[in-house]
N, C-alpha and C positions, 0 to 999 in steps of 0.2 A: 398109249398108256400114260396116265398122268403121274408125274413125280412130284413128291412134296419138296418145296424149296428148303434147302439146308440153311439154317441160320448160323452165321458166324459172329464172333464178338465184334468184328469190324463192319458188319453188314448194315447196322443201324446205329446212329448215334445214341449214346447213353444219356440218361436224364442229367447226369453230372456234366457231361460234355455240352449239352444244350444250355444248361444253366450257366456254364463258364462262358460260352459264346455270347449268351445274352448280357452277362456282366460286362464282358469285354466291349460289346457294342455300347452299352450304357455308359461306361467310362469314356469312350471315344466321343459320344454325343455331348457329355458334360464338358469335355476338354475343348471341343470345337464350338460349342454354343456361343461363347462371347465373340469369337471371330465372325460367326454367321450373323449375329445380331449387329455387330459393328459394320459389316458389309451391306446388310439390308438398309441400315439407317443411312449410310453414305450414299447408296444408290437413290433412295427417296429424296434425300437433301440435294443431290446433284440435279435431279429432275426439277425440284422446286426452284432451285437457284436459277437454272436455265430458263424455266418457263415464266416464273413470277418476277425475278429480279432482272434477268437479261431480256426477257420478252420474246423468246423463241417458242413457236407454237408446238413443235414436236421434236424436242432435243434428244433424239435416239442415242447419240454418242456421249451424252453427258453421264448417264448412269453406267453405260458400258465402260467408259474410261475410268469411272470411279471404282467399279468392281475389279478391273484389271490392275489398277494402281494399288488398291488396298490389299489385294492378294499378295503382292510383293512386299508391302510395307510390314505385314504381319511377321514375316520371318527374316527380313533383311533390312538394310538401311533405307531410310526415307528417300534419299537421293535417287535411288532406283525407281521409286514411284514417279518422281519428276521426269526421269529418263523415259519411262514407258509412256507417260502422258505426252511428252514431246513426240515420241514415235507414232502414237495414234494421230496426233494433230497433223504431223507431216504426211503420213500415209493418206489420210482423209483429203487433205488439201491437194496433193498431187493427183490422187485418183479422180477427184472431182473434176479438175481442169482437164485431164487427159481424156476421160471418158466422154465429156462434152465435145471435145475436139475430134476424137477418133472413134467413138462408139464402143460397144462391148463385144468381145469375141475372144477366140483363142490366142491370136496374135496380140491383140490389144491388152490382154491380161498379162502376157509375158512383158510387154513393154511398160505397162503401168507398175508392175512389181519392180522391174529393173530401175526405172526412173525414181520410184519412191525410195528404194534402197540407196541409190546414188545420191539422192538429195539429203538423206539422213547422214550419209558418210560425210558429204560436203559441209554439213552443219556441225561436224565433230562428234557425231553420235557414236555411242559404244555399240557393241554387237546387240545388246538389249534393245536399244533405240532402233537399230536397222531392221532387226527381226520384227518388231512391233509395227514399224512403218509398212513393211511388206504385207503382214497379215491384215492390217487395217485397210490397205489399199485393195486387197482381194475382196474384202467384205463389201466395200463400196462399188467395186466394178462388177460384182456378181449378184449380190443380193439387194442392195439399196442403190440401184443405178440412178444417177442424177439426170435431170432433164435440163438443168441449168446450173451454173456454178453458184454455190451457196457458201458464202464465208461463214455463215452461222455454224456449220458442222465442225470445222476445226476449233472454233471458239467454244463450242459445247464440249469438245474433248478436253480442252484446257480447263474449263469450269469443272468438269467432273474429277479431273486429277487434282485440282486445287481443293475441292471439297474432301476428297479422300485423304489428303494429308492433314487437313484441319480435323477431321474426325479421328484420325489416328492419334493425334495429340490431345484433343479435347475429350475424347471418349476411349482412352487407351485400354488395350488388354493388360492385365496385371503382369509386369515384367518379371516379378519374382516367381510367379506361378509358371510362367513360360519357361524360365531357367530351370526351375525344379522339375517340370515335366520332362525335360530332355536329360537333366543330370542324373536323376534317380535311376531310370532304366539302364542308362549307359554305365554307371558305376556298378550296378548290380551285375550286368553282363561281364564287365571287366573283371570284377572279383571272381565270378564263376570260372572265367577263362583261366585266371591265374590258379585257381584250385585245380583245374584240369592239367595245367603245366606241372604243378607240383606232383600230382599223382602219376603222370607219365614219367617224371624224373625219378620218383621213388621206385618205380617198377622197371626202369630202363626200357620203356615200352615205346617202340618206334611209331607204331600206328596211333597210339593215344597222343603222342607228341605232335604228330602231323594234324590230328583233329584239333588239338588246342591251338596249333598255329592257324588253322582255318578260322577258328572262333575269334582269334585276335584280329585277323584281317577283316572279318565281318563287322568289326566295330567301326570301320572307317566312316561309314555313312552317319552313324549316330554321333561320332566325334564332330564331324562337320556341322551337323544340324545343331548340336549344342553350342558350338562356337558362334553360329549365326544368331541363335536365340539370345546369347549374352550380348552380342553387338547391338542387336535391336533393342534389347532391354536397357542397356546403358544409354542409348539415344533417347528412348522414351522417358526414362527417369530424369534425364537431364533437361528435356524441353517440355514435357507435359506437366502442367500445374498440378494435376491430380496425383502424380506419381513421384514428385520430387523427394518426398520423405523416404522413398525406397531406394535412393541412390546408394546408400552404404551397403545394403544387402545384395543389390544387383552387382555392385563393384566387386564384392567377394566372389561371386560366380564368374565374373569377367576375368579376375586374376587367375582363377583356378583353370579356366578353359584351356589356354595354350599349354599349361603344364600337364594337364591330363592328356592332351594331344601328344606331348613328348613322352609321357609315361607309357601310352599305348604303343607308340612307335618302338620304344625300347623293349617293351614286352614281346613284340613281334621278333625282335633280334634274340631275346631270351628264349623264346620258343624254338627258333631255329637252332640255337645252341643246344637245346635239349634233344632235338632230333639228331643232331650231330653226335652228341654224347652217347645216345642209344645206339646209333650205327657203329660207333667205335667200341661199344661195350666197356666204356670207361668206368672206373671205380668211382662211385658217387657217395661221399660221406653223407650221413643222415642230416647233417646241419644244412646242406644245400636245399633239398626240397622243403625242409622246415622253414628256411628263409623265405622261400616263395609262398608258402602258406601264410606266413606273417605278412607278406606283401598284400595278399588277398584281404587279410583282416585290416590292414592299413587303408585299403581302398574303401572298405565298408565304413571304417572310422571317419575317412574323409567325407563321405556322403553325409554322415551324421553331423560332422563338424561344420559343414556348409549350411545346414539347416539351424544349428545351434552353436554360436561361437564359443560357448562355455566348454565345448568338448574338443577345442583345438589342441589344448595341451596333451590330452589323452591320445588324440590322433597323431601328433608328432612323436609321441613315445612309442607308438605301435610301429610307425615307419622306421624309427631308429633301431627298434628291436629286430626288425627284419634284416636290416643291413648288418648289424653287429652279429646276430646269430649265424647268418650266412657266411660271414667272414671267417668264422671258426673253422669252416670246411677247409680253408686253405692250410690249416695246421695239420690236417689229416692226409693231405695228398698234394703233389705238385703237378697233377694232371692238367694240361693246357685247356682241355674242354671245360673242366670244372672252374678254372680261373676265369674263363670268359663268362660263364654263367654267373659266378659271384660278382663279377664286374657289372653285369647288367642288373642284378638284384640291387646293388648300391646305387646305380644310376637311376633306377625307378624309384628307390626310396628318396633320392634327392629330388626327383620330379614332384613327388607327393608332398614333401616338405615345402617346396616352392608353391605348390597349389594351395597350401595352407597359409601362405603369405610370408614365408621365410625367404630372405634374400639368398642369392646364389652362394655367396661367400659364407654366410652363416650356416647354410644347409650343408655345404661341403665340410666345414669345420665340425659341425655336429656329427656328421657321419663318421669322420675320422676319429673323433673322440670316443664315439660309441663303440666303434670297432677296436680301438686301442684298449678301452676298458674291458670289453669282453675277452680280448686276448689276455690281458693281465689277470683277470679273474680265473681263466682257464689254467694259466701257468701256476697259480698258487693252489690249485686243487691237489 
């Protein structure tokens, strides 16, 4: 007996879901297209340099080294590209020599990898250099087995790495776009997580507070990626002739990055405090969740101010409002859990002020003055 298949809402993707997935892939393609073009150009130029300028007939390791090195340059410091290039060259040279002497096989591969890594360590290589030396040695010993020692191959690796660094600076990815691509989603998620903390605090909801804490912890990878993007952007804007005019904008993001990191860390402590307050069923004055909501607004204002410096004053005012409003909760209760929460709100507000370019002393003074002003206004009501 045949049964008709039962269709459920989740059985097939809706047109809206398909369209959203397509748009997401399109955005990803647009975001990665410059890096793909840069890498393709570097690989071609590395091959050209090794064949036409150096005179090597089949410089396999030149484009390979360029691709490996440029992949690191895109998101991190260019020094790491040089480290990777050194690792490739060391691994290729050691493997070439040992495979000629010992042949290729299981035991030989172990020996080749060990000596390549020891050689990289002896040269003062970092873990990145040592790891790349090992993988390059395996490539030579298993796929491109030499019949005689060829000094051209490590030279090709160095040529490829050099071309990658030149392409990075002469045809650089837009450092401002790179910073914004990481900052925007990070700050959106951070603000949303703060909204979740505020809602959990308002309802004294333990489960919601735990979910908000998890959301805060999940920001760690995005925070790290943003920091790396700003480091790369500052270096690109400093040394690339085509991007020097963008140094001021990139510096704005670079100043904000470590302070946003601190703000997220303090927000995790805040979320844990909310979990604790929910467990203790502490009395929470409405000003406390209100202050956390103001923090979420301040994070959104920070994102806007990073893109448009004319909005910095408004963003600072929003951060001060969060600290001042939350401080009023201390007038309503002497509960220790609430005091911890308010302390974290003020710390996060200070971090956001510093992300906007305010010095530590000026930020602390502004927070104190805003809190005192709010308390005085409350007393005169």
